[in-house]
Steps between C-alpha positions, in 0.01 A plus 500: 500500500212741448543822299513707821819327612337297778515119480157368409485291815554811711196688373248313721724556803515871422121517469459319833744742661291802401184319609650420840586864569151632401679714242838660434636822362687477174837588653457215749421260218812617316706449819361147529598425141852621574512268802390216271778560252384764253779758443423815697516720190223300335281423800270802472432439133441130565260579783299729273488235226388232743220717640389590145482130415309418817248775435451384142434149632253633755685363802615835640405865512688811600485868567618795707353420839750729674752764407791382292536148368198322352364193676423158357256251650330183386148487363254233603620297202859530618412408857314195375805401296699510825231300683465787746152525646446852628232765487739791455630563149632857480728596791313685774567874489535535878779239518718597202781642715507183705483280189796688353700466822435126540616441144820697565562290810444179308742605229761587764457168684526299180829668412674386817758225475347316797159484332645372174731244661222363717249500209251706700141535382285813543130434559300822473204615706283462191584132473455454875145627469414353161162333498394638837142623445426647746840579648580279794585625846857590576749756375700361210851638460602689188693191392664179611853398414536122484844347551517147355648227719831343412674810366751534782371841613462538878131580446431226245149363540365817660233744385543870576215750508570837334327825599563827316392804702476853359268664752491493876242274665426517870729301725205290615398411145858423401554280806178311424613434141843384618353268763241357260756441226750330732229280646371381164544129431325443166491629145236761421331272248509183711218565747124540464361849538410424863630262761818463703836393366609143570682483835871444563630635170830691499505872410477558127760776492861469604535877473285807449689756293384862512629742234398845616506865406635738761142602577393143578809368676426629852161328521656173382780527756249575775269222382782249510591611851137465611484142371820426690723192513527228401270571203649843428837339426352381170423858387763684293465861389672661200491843339300548185702689236366847427460402135241240599281753681438723199355469155741638241398817323643623169473859626823496695560283802229292663172566667322311777 
């Protein structure tokens, strides 16, 4: 057991988690520690100690990228330690709200009994695109959830695509993304940069799960309708909690 209360073997997994999400706010890291067994009353202190240790080791950096909670992200040294090949180091400023929301969705999914019983595995967009220089054609989802075979779950052996939408896209753009995602047959890292996919492969995704803000939901509903059956039957749409659409501010309440 390390001095921060986290089993030594869990530290690499925690570092990979932050790497996978591009970065996390400190309250999200504390929530993750609670989910992993750290008592809730100690989780914030433990999160701060862990980040301090990471920064001293040169594997992470942090700062106030938005209002409220500080962010933590991996340095190039930390990304190399996770074997993650990517150009981006510091989270992109224009996508911080989306990054925050995707992390909240991941935390919520991983808390569900179904996910834990079926030993689900979250594969982030960053890992889907790792090593792709330049980025290959196709719209990668925000994440994949992998359901191992042999667990007894009705969806065992499937892969689900996850999309987190905060802002409204056009119906045409949304329908194109839905159709492209449902038609995909291969992993994003399994094809050359150009050339067709091998023929006669089954669809990669058993389901496409949209988690949407109220602002984005109508375009997703309309996009699904435009794609139509039978493909649209694999698209499920859920509400995004209000807490996931805002970055917490210490000045009373939350701000977009």
